[in-house]
C-alpha positions in Angstrom: -32.5 128.9 120.8 -32.6 126.8 117.4 -34.5 124.0 119.2 -37.5 126.2 120.2 -37.4 128.0 117.1 -37.6 124.8 114.8 -40.2 123.3 117.2 -42.3 126.4 116.8 -42.3 126.0 113.1 -39.6 128.6 112.1 -38.4 127.2 108.5 -35.3 129.4 107.8 -32.5 129.8 110.7 -29.5 131.9 110.3 -26.6 130.9 112.9 -25.2 134.4 113.9 -22.5 134.7 116.2 -20.2 137.7 115.0 -17.8 137.5 118.2 -17.6 133.8 118.2 -14.0 132.5 117.4 -14.1 130.4 114.1 -13.4 126.8 115.7 -16.2 127.4 118.3 -18.6 128.6 115.8 -17.9 125.4 113.5 -18.7 123.3 116.6 -22.1 125.2 117.2 -22.9 124.9 113.4 -22.6 121.1 113.5 -24.9 121.2 116.1 -27.4 123.4 114.3 -27.1 121.2 111.2 -28.7 118.2 113.3 -31.4 120.6 114.8 -32.5 121.9 111.5 -32.2 118.8 109.6 -35.6 118.1 107.6 -37.1 120.7 109.5 -35.7 124.2 108.6 -33.1 125.7 106.2 -30.0 126.5 108.0 -27.8 129.6 106.7 -24.3 129.7 108.1 -21.2 132.3 107.8 -17.7 131.3 107.7 -14.9 130.6 105.5 -15.9 129.3 102.0 -13.8 126.4 102.6 -16.3 125.0 105.1 -18.8 124.6 102.3 -18.1 121.0 101.7 -18.4 120.2 105.3 -22.1 121.5 105.5 -23.7 120.6 102.3 -27.2 121.1 103.5 -26.6 124.6 104.7 -27.0 127.9 102.8 -24.4 130.6 103.2 -24.7 134.2 104.5 -21.6 135.8 102.7 -19.5 138.5 104.8 -19.0 141.9 103.0 -15.3 140.8 102.3 -16.6 137.5 100.8 -19.1 139.4 98.6 -16.5 141.9 97.3 -14.2 139.0 96.5 -16.8 136.9 94.6 -19.0 139.8 93.1 -17.2 140.0 89.8 -16.4 136.0 89.8 -19.9 134.9 90.2 -21.6 132.5 92.7 -19.0 130.6 94.9 -21.2 127.4 95.0 -24.0 125.5 93.2 -27.3 127.3 92.5 -29.2 124.6 94.4 -27.9 126.1 97.8 -29.1 129.1 99.5 -26.9 132.3 99.2 -27.4 135.5 101.0 -25.4 138.9 101.9 -26.6 142.0 103.6 -26.0 145.4 102.1 -26.0 147.8 104.9 
């Protein structure tokens, strides 16, 4: 899991759980923040309303979020990691 990856020196962790219901994912994300703090950059997925609750995390946009913000520009400050998969 995340603890093992970070202990092994992994520096970038993306918490992917496509089948996890949002509140449960959020709970796991809170734990992941603690495990990665000061050791690895954490990338999360979820509603952009959560951004303020996870200030240390980068964000991996869903295809829907990417379409929504493509013409509006970056949805949060440039000092935070932002990713999206295009496939």
